[in-house]
N, C-alpha and C positions, 0 to 999 in steps of 0.2 A: 501495497502501499503505498505511496506518494504521500514525503513526508513535504508539506510546501514552504514550512520554515526553509529544513536541511535543503530544501531546491532556491531557495533565493538566497541563502547563505550560501551556497554553490555555482550559484551566478553570479553572484554579486563580487565572490574571491575572483572569479575566473576574469571581470569586467573589469574590476578594478586593476586586475594582473597586465590587461592591453589597454588600458590608458594608458597605466606606467609607462608600456612597450618591455615587460620583460617578456618578451618571447621567451629564454632559453626556456625560464622558468616556468609558463606556463607548458612547451615541450619538455622535461620533466615530468610535470604536476601533473600530463595524460601520458604517463609512458609511452613517448616519442610514438602514438597510436595518430592515424589519417594525418593531419597536419604539419609540417617541419615549421617551429622557428623561422627561419628564413621566408617560409609559405605564406605564417599570418603578419610577418613585418610589409613583406611586398605588397597583400593587400591593405592595408590600413594608408604606404607608402601610396598607393597608386587612385587612390579614394579621392586622396589631396587634402583633408581636413584634419583639423586632430583632436582626436578622439575626448570624450568627458565624463564625468560623472554624470550622470542624471538627478533630476529635480529630487531630495533628498538619500541622496547616493546613494541607496541601492538597486542596482537592477532588477527586471521582476522577468519574466515568460513569457512572450505574448502568443504561445501555441506551449502544450503541451499534448504528445500524443506515444499512450500506449507499448509500448512494442510489444506485443500477444506471447500468452504462453516462453517467455526468457526469461531466464533461469541464469544469476538471480537475474530479480527485473532492472527491465530498460527502460526506458521513457526520449524521445526524443525531444526535443526542447529545443524550438525558437527565442531566440532574444533580438530586441531589436537595442543597436549601437548606440548613441548622443556624439553631438561632433558642440563642440564651441561656435562656428558655426548657422548652424544649424536646426542644434536642439534635438528631436526629434531625430535621424536621421535612415536611412536606403540600408545604413546600411546595416547588414545583419548577423549573428551570428548565429552557429547551428553544431547545436552537443545532441549527444547520446550522456543522458546520464545513469551510472545505475547502480543497484542501490551497496550499499554498507553500512557495516556498522559504528563507521567513525564518525567523527563532527558535519561532515562534507559527504558528499555522492563523490559517486570516484566519475571519472568525467574525459571521454573524448569530444578531443576539438572537428567535426566531421567537415564544414563549409566555416568559410567569416566570406561576404560575398556581398553585390546586393541586387537586393531581392525586389 
């Protein structure tokens, strides 16, 4: 069962690292699954704007879809990113989060793209 508080904490942690440009830390956090640090950096640079925290400092998922019959339980999550120039931007963070016993869900960054 999805813990919404834990999910918000997880996506906020990932979003904060993106805003700070800590791509190597994100790559390590995700166990080098899916996007590399260089691919994340390139997506942000190509977008051409300055990532920032959303109002209130907490990232919230735009959509969450249960990945049926997955063990451990997993969810596909889309998160809107924010920029200093635009506010809520067209740049979207696409994640897969997996159930875990820790404070945060396990995360894979599937994509970082304009949606």
